C-alpha positions as CSV (number, residue, x, y, z in Angstrom):
1,M,-39.4,50.8,-47.6
2,G,-38.1,47.3,-48.0
3,K,-37.3,46.9,-44.3
4,R,-40.8,48.3,-43.3
5,K,-42.5,45.7,-45.6
6,T,-40.3,42.9,-44.1
7,R,-41.1,43.9,-40.5
8,K,-44.8,44.1,-41.4
9,A,-44.7,40.7,-43.0
10,A,-42.9,39.2,-40.0
11,R,-45.5,40.8,-37.7
12,E,-48.4,39.4,-39.8
13,N,-46.7,36.0,-39.9
14,K,-46.3,36.0,-36.2
15,Q,-49.9,37.0,-35.7
16,S,-51.2,34.3,-38.0
17,S,-48.9,31.7,-36.3
18,Q,-50.2,32.8,-32.9
19,A,-53.8,32.6,-34.1
20,R,-53.2,29.1,-35.6
21,H,-51.6,28.0,-32.3
22,E,-54.6,29.3,-30.3
23,R,-57.0,27.6,-32.7
24,D,-55.3,24.2,-32.6
25,C,-53.7,24.1,-29.1
26,K,-55.2,21.6,-26.7
27,I,-53.8,23.5,-23.7
28,C,-55.3,26.9,-24.8
29,H,-58.7,25.2,-24.9
30,N,-58.2,23.2,-21.7
31,A,-60.3,24.3,-18.7
32,K,-57.2,23.8,-16.5
33,R,-54.9,25.9,-18.7
34,E,-53.7,28.2,-15.9
35,E,-53.0,25.2,-13.7
36,I,-51.0,23.5,-16.5
37,E,-49.0,26.6,-17.2
38,R,-48.4,27.2,-13.5
39,A,-47.2,23.6,-13.0
40,W,-44.8,23.8,-15.9
41,T,-43.4,27.2,-15.2
42,S,-42.8,26.1,-11.6
43,W,-40.6,23.4,-12.9
44,G,-43.0,20.5,-12.6
45,D,-42.1,17.3,-14.5
46,T,-43.2,17.8,-18.1
47,T,-43.9,14.0,-18.4
48,E,-46.0,14.0,-15.3
49,I,-47.9,17.1,-16.3
50,A,-48.7,15.5,-19.7
51,K,-50.0,12.3,-18.0
52,Q,-52.0,14.2,-15.4
53,Y,-53.8,16.4,-18.0
54,S,-54.0,13.8,-20.9
55,L,-51.6,15.8,-23.1
56,T,-48.3,15.0,-24.8
57,R,-44.9,16.4,-23.8
58,D,-44.7,17.9,-27.3
59,S,-48.0,19.8,-26.9
60,I,-46.7,21.3,-23.7
61,Y,-43.4,22.4,-25.3
62,R,-45.2,23.8,-28.4
63,H,-47.6,25.8,-26.1
64,A,-44.7,27.0,-24.0
65,H,-42.8,28.2,-27.1
66,A,-45.8,29.9,-28.6
67,L,-46.6,31.8,-25.4
68,G,-43.0,32.6,-24.4
69,L,-43.3,30.6,-21.2
70,F,-39.6,29.6,-21.2
71,K,-38.7,33.1,-19.9
72,K,-41.1,32.8,-17.1
73,R,-39.9,29.3,-16.2
74,G,-36.3,30.6,-16.3
75,R,-37.1,33.4,-13.9
76,N,-38.7,30.8,-11.6
77,I,-35.5,28.7,-11.2
78,R,-35.9,29.1,-7.4
79,A,-38.9,26.7,-7.6
80,A,-36.7,24.0,-9.1
81,L,-34.1,24.5,-6.4
82,E,-36.9,24.4,-3.7
83,Q,-38.0,21.0,-5.0
84,I,-34.5,19.7,-4.8
85,I,-34.0,21.0,-1.2
86,E,-37.5,19.8,-0.2
87,K,-36.9,16.3,-1.4
88,A,-33.4,16.0,0.2
89,A,-34.8,14.1,3.2
90,G,-36.8,11.6,1.1
91,V,-34.2,10.6,-1.5
92,E,-30.7,9.4,-1.4
93,V,-28.5,12.5,-2.0
94,T,-25.2,13.6,-0.9
95,A,-24.7,16.4,1.6
96,A,-22.7,18.3,-1.0
97,S,-25.6,18.3,-3.4
98,V,-28.0,19.6,-0.8
99,V,-25.5,22.3,0.3
100,S,-25.0,23.2,-3.4
101,A,-28.7,23.6,-4.0
102,V,-29.1,25.7,-0.8
103,Q,-26.2,27.9,-1.9
104,A,-27.6,28.4,-5.4
105,Y,-31.0,29.1,-3.9
106,A,-29.6,31.8,-1.7
107,K,-27.9,33.5,-4.7
108,I,-31.0,33.8,-6.8
109,N,-33.2,36.8,-6.2
110,A,-37.0,37.1,-6.7
111,Q,-36.6,38.0,-10.4
112,G,-34.6,34.8,-11.0
113,Q,-31.3,36.6,-11.4
114,W,-28.0,35.2,-10.0
115,V,-26.7,37.7,-7.4
116,E,-23.2,37.3,-6.0
117,R,-23.1,38.5,-2.4
118,F,-19.8,39.2,-0.6
119,E,-18.7,40.7,2.6
120,R,-16.0,43.4,2.8
121,V,-14.0,43.8,6.0
122,D,-11.8,46.8,6.6
123,M,-8.9,45.5,8.6
124,R,-7.7,49.0,9.2
125,E,-10.8,49.8,11.1
126,I,-10.2,46.7,13.3
127,F,-6.5,47.6,13.8
128,D,-7.5,51.2,14.7
129,R,-9.7,49.8,17.5
130,M,-7.1,47.5,18.9
131,T,-5.1,48.3,22.0
132,R,-1.3,48.2,21.9
133,D,-1.5,44.8,23.7
134,E,-4.0,43.4,21.2
135,L,-1.8,44.6,18.3
136,D,1.2,42.9,19.9
137,S,-0.7,39.7,20.4
138,Y,-2.0,39.7,16.9
139,A,1.5,40.2,15.6
140,R,2.7,37.2,17.6
141,T,-0.2,34.8,17.1
142,G,-2.1,36.0,14.1
143,K,-5.4,35.8,16.2
144,L,-7.8,38.8,16.3
145,P,-9.1,39.9,19.7
146,S,-12.3,38.2,20.9
147,W,-14.4,41.2,20.1
148,A,-13.3,41.4,16.4
149,P,-15.7,38.8,15.1
150,E,-18.6,40.9,16.3
151,L,-17.3,43.8,14.3
152,V,-16.9,41.6,11.2
153,S,-20.4,40.2,11.5
154,A,-21.8,43.7,11.9
155,T,-20.3,44.7,8.5
156,R,-22.9,45.3,5.9
157,F,-23.1,42.8,3.0
158,D,-22.4,44.2,-0.4
159,S,-24.2,42.9,-3.4
160,N,-25.5,44.0,-6.7
161,E,-29.1,44.2,-5.5
162,E,-30.7,46.8,-3.4
163,D,-31.2,46.4,0.4
164,S,-34.5,44.7,1.2
165,D,-34.8,47.0,4.2
166,G,-35.8,49.8,2.0
């Protein structure tokens, strides 16, 4: 029974805390609440959002904590990377930082999860298709026949997410 009372008390405390937040929060009562939340969860600059809507940074963070917006913002990491990539032409950045942002962007799926993609090449399949002369040439030079890259590029990509083709 003690655990049940503790859970009930915690739930009631959370509800009263939520009610207090909603009663006192300037963002909850702001006519542009959805716009503010969208800007923040899309990785907008918190200081700029605060200035634009006559708020404080603290009020934005309190609101985000109270409503669990950090999870939504975290899932939207692609938006932050999009901003970096988009601004690459207008600011002084290194090629390496842009390439890194593009690589990271390509590895994050729509749910904000990091997805490692890799390609698997079965060399036995290539060797089975090679003629005796091509095998001899490969043994001497280490170079695959000119048709082999086509086979490699036709190999399906493996990843831990499902195919988008359906």
